[in-house]
C-alpha positions in Angstrom: -29.2 -8.1 113.6 -29.7 -11.8 113.2 -30.7 -14.4 115.8 -28.2 -15.6 118.4 -26.3 -18.8 117.7 -27.0 -20.2 121.1 -30.8 -19.9 120.6 -30.8 -22.3 117.7 -32.3 -25.8 118.1 -28.9 -27.5 117.7 -27.1 -25.3 120.1 -23.8 -26.6 118.7 -20.4 -25.2 119.3 -19.8 -24.6 115.5 -21.3 -21.6 113.8 -22.3 -23.3 110.5 -22.3 -21.7 107.1 -26.1 -22.2 106.9 -26.6 -20.3 110.1 -24.3 -17.5 109.0 -26.0 -17.2 105.6 -29.4 -17.1 107.3 -28.4 -14.4 109.7 -26.8 -12.4 106.9 -29.9 -12.7 104.8 -32.2 -11.6 107.7 -30.0 -8.7 108.9 -29.3 -7.3 105.4 -25.5 -7.1 105.9 -23.1 -8.2 103.2 -23.6 -9.0 99.5 -26.4 -11.3 98.4 -25.8 -13.7 95.5 -28.2 -15.9 93.5 -27.6 -18.2 90.6 -29.7 -17.7 87.5 -31.7 -20.6 86.1 -32.4 -21.5 82.5 -35.5 -19.4 82.3 -33.4 -16.3 83.0 -31.1 -16.8 80.0 -31.9 -15.6 76.5 -31.9 -18.3 73.8 -29.3 -18.2 71.1 -31.9 -17.5 68.3 -33.8 -14.7 70.2 -33.4 -11.0 69.6 -31.3 -9.1 72.0 -33.9 -6.3 72.1 -37.2 -8.1 72.1 -36.0 -11.3 73.7 -38.3 -13.2 71.4 -37.5 -15.5 68.5 -36.4 -13.5 65.4 -38.7 -13.3 62.4 -36.1 -11.7 60.2 -32.8 -12.4 62.0 -29.7 -10.3 61.4 -26.4 -10.4 63.1 -23.8 -7.7 63.8 -20.0 -8.1 63.2 -19.6 -8.8 66.9 -22.1 -11.7 66.8 -25.2 -10.2 68.5 -28.5 -11.3 67.0 -31.4 -8.9 66.4 -34.7 -8.9 64.7 -34.4 -6.7 61.7 -37.4 -4.6 62.4 -36.5 -4.1 66.0 -32.9 -3.0 65.3 -34.0 -0.7 62.5 -36.6 0.9 64.8 -33.9 1.3 67.5 -31.5 3.0 65.0 -34.3 5.4 63.8 -35.1 6.3 67.4 -31.4 6.9 68.2 -31.0 9.2 65.2 -34.0 11.2 66.2 -32.5 11.5 69.7 -29.2 12.6 68.3 -30.9 15.2 66.1 -32.9 16.6 69.1 -29.7 16.8 71.3 -27.8 18.5 68.5 -30.5 21.1 68.2 -30.4 21.8 71.9 -26.6 22.0 71.8 -26.7 24.5 68.9 -29.3 26.5 70.7 -27.1 26.6 73.8 -24.0 27.7 71.7 -26.0 30.6 70.2 -27.2 31.7 73.6 -23.6 31.7 75.0 -22.4 33.7 72.0 -25.2 36.2 72.5 -24.5 36.5 76.2 -20.7 37.0 75.6 -21.5 39.7 73.0 -23.8 41.5 75.4 -21.2 41.3 78.2 -18.5 42.7 75.9 -20.8 45.7 75.0 -21.7 46.3 78.6 -18.0 46.2 79.5 -17.3 48.9 76.9 -20.1 51.1 78.3 -18.8 50.5 81.9 -15.2 51.4 80.9 -16.4 54.6 79.3 -18.5 55.5 82.4 -15.5 54.9 84.6 -13.3 57.1 82.4 -15.8 60.0 82.6 -16.1 59.6 86.4 -12.3 59.7 86.7 -12.0 62.8 84.6 -14.7 64.6 86.5 -13.2 63.6 89.9 -9.8 65.0 88.8 -11.3 68.3 87.9 -13.3 68.4 91.2 -10.1 67.6 93.2 -8.2 70.4 91.5 -11.0 72.9 92.2 -11.2 71.8 95.9 -7.4 71.9 96.3 -7.2 75.5 95.0 -10.2 76.6 97.2 -8.8 74.9 100.3 -5.4 76.4 99.7 -6.9 79.9 99.4 -8.9 79.6 102.6 -5.9 78.1 104.6 -7.3 74.5 104.5 -10.3 75.4 106.7 -12.9 73.8 104.6 -13.4 70.0 105.0 -13.3 67.5 102.2 -16.4 67.1 100.2 -17.7 63.5 100.4 -18.5 62.1 97.0 -20.9 59.5 98.2 -24.1 60.1 100.2 -23.7 56.7 101.9 -22.9 56.5 105.6 -20.2 53.9 104.8 -16.6 55.2 104.5 -13.3 54.0 103.2 -14.7 53.1 99.8 -17.2 50.5 101.1 -20.1 52.5 99.8 -19.7 50.6 96.5 -20.1 47.1 98.1 -23.4 45.4 98.7 -23.2 43.5 102.0 -26.8 42.5 102.0 -27.3 39.0 100.6 -31.0 39.6 99.8 -30.2 42.3 97.3 -31.0 40.9 93.8 -27.4 41.6 92.6 -26.0 39.5 95.4 -28.3 36.4 95.1 -26.7 33.3 93.5 -27.6 32.6 89.9 -29.6 29.5 88.9 -27.2 28.4 86.1 -28.5 26.1 83.5 -27.0 22.7 83.0 -24.3 22.8 80.4 -25.1 20.4 77.5 -22.2 18.5 76.1 -22.0 18.0 72.3 -23.7 14.7 71.6 -22.1 11.9 69.6 -23.5 11.8 66.1 -23.0 8.0 65.6 -25.5 5.2 66.4 -24.0 2.6 68.6 -25.0 -1.1 69.2 -27.0 -1.5 72.4 -25.0 -4.6 73.3 -21.4 -4.0 72.3 -21.4 -0.2 72.3 -19.6 -0.1 69.0 -20.6 2.0 66.0 -23.5 0.4 64.2 -24.4 0.9 60.5 -27.0 -0.7 58.3 -24.3 -2.2 56.1 -23.0 -4.1 59.1 -26.2 -6.0 59.6 -25.9 -9.5 58.0 -29.0 -11.5 57.2 -29.1 -14.9 58.9 -30.7 -18.1 57.5 -31.5 -20.7 60.1 -32.1 -24.3 58.9 -35.4 -25.5 60.4 -35.4 -28.9 62.0 -38.2 -30.8 60.2 -39.9 -33.6 61.9 -43.0 -35.0 60.2 -44.3 -36.7 63.4 -43.9 -33.5 65.4 -47.0 -31.3 64.9 -46.0 -28.5 67.3 -45.4 -25.0 66.1 -41.9 -23.7 65.7 -42.1 -21.2 68.6 -43.1 -24.0 71.1 -39.9 -26.0 70.3 -37.4 -24.5 72.7 -34.4 -26.7 72.0 -35.4 -28.3 68.7 -36.0 -25.4 66.3 -32.9 -25.2 64.1 -30.1 -27.5 63.0 -26.7 -27.0 61.5 -26.8 -26.3 57.8 -24.0 -28.8 57.1 -23.9 -31.5 59.8 -27.6 -31.4 60.6 -26.8 -31.3 64.4 -29.4 -29.6 66.7 -28.5 -26.0 67.7 -29.1 -24.8 71.3 -27.5 -22.6 73.9 -25.1 -25.5 74.8 -23.9 -25.8 71.2 -21.6 -22.9 70.0 -22.5 -21.8 66.5 -21.4 -19.3 63.9 -22.8 -17.5 60.8 -21.1 -17.7 57.4 -21.1 -14.1 56.2 -21.4 -14.7 52.5 -24.5 -17.0 52.6 -25.9 -16.3 56.1 -26.1 -20.0 57.0 -25.7 -21.0 60.6 -23.3 -23.9 61.4 -21.8 -25.3 64.6 -18.2 -24.3 65.7 -17.3 -27.9 65.5 -18.2 -27.9 61.8 -16.2 -24.7 61.4 -13.1 -26.2 63.0 -13.2 -29.6 61.3 -14.7 -28.9 57.8 -14.4 -25.2 57.0 -11.1 -23.9 58.4 -8.8 -26.5 56.7 -9.7 -25.2 53.2 -11.5 -21.9 54.2 -14.3 -22.8 51.8 -18.1 -22.5 52.3 -19.3 -26.1 52.0 -22.7 -24.8 50.9 -21.8 -22.3 48.2 -18.2 -23.2 47.5 -17.0 -19.6 47.9 -13.7 -18.8 49.4 -13.9 -17.5 53.0 -11.8 -15.2 55.1 -11.4 -15.2 58.9 -13.8 -12.2 59.3 -16.5 -14.1 57.3 -17.0 -16.5 60.2 -19.0 -14.7 62.9 -19.6 -16.5 66.1 -23.0 -15.9 67.6 -23.1 -14.6 71.1 -25.2 -17.1 73.0 -26.6 -17.6 76.4 -26.0 -20.6 78.6 -27.7 -23.7 79.9 -28.2 -22.8 83.5 -25.7 -25.5 84.5 -22.6 -24.2 82.7 -21.5 -20.6 82.6 -20.9 -20.1 78.9 -21.7 -16.9 77.1 -23.3 -14.9 79.9 -22.8 -14.4 83.6 -25.1 -16.7 85.5 -24.6 -15.2 88.9 -26.4 -12.1 90.1 -24.8 -10.2 93.0 -26.4 -7.4 95.0 -23.9 -5.4 97.0 -24.8 -4.6 100.6 -23.3 -2.9 103.7 -20.3 -4.6 105.2 -19.1 -4.4 108.8 -15.5 -3.5 109.4 -13.7 -4.3 112.6 -11.1 -1.8 113.6 
């Protein structure tokens, strides 16, 4: 376990939280928690699959941003996996049907064999009964089996090493796979028509000569208010035009009249798609910023 409290340099009467956390960390007991920093959080304009800035950004109806080529490659791969699993499932179904047909035919043959054995045994018993009655019952019964086991146990196989008694190595039963491609983030059904093209408005600064990928928090601005977009600024996509605006712009400028200020088109509630974003590292918005690893816990009876 951990070090003794009395052996610490302070040798105080209070078992402090720092000492308790240190002993728990060294002993391995209890759950360990760590807070994630900014570097561990995906930026709002990065693909949920590649975790890199999107070259051709598209958004799903749930607000998850993807690079178009990455999500198409994912969907093609999923369709191939579904086709492969369906082929294995159909093969298993045919095999089960074939085995059931064979068992049915074997059962018919076995029933016929049992019927013939029953008929022959009846004739044999009648012949033995008449013979034993004529001889005064002096003759003993004729044993039908050559086995040294009696009372009908000659048909049992008590030896576990006999092939008929060994357990079967049954194959894993394959369940019928789902034939629909699902979003890797939300788990909902994903179709190509549900992917909406996104147009980010680039923040132009003539004095800044840095490339776009180097600008972490100054890449894009709101298409209406020209405010900078970042993980700390909630934003949304207008479905008809694909422009990205802040939620503040949506609440103050768009919702009162439900008109797109860029195109002038009428909007519906489902045409405003909020982008699922990360967080800043100081405020837990969008994602869970605390990682917890469960450990063994001591219980006192």
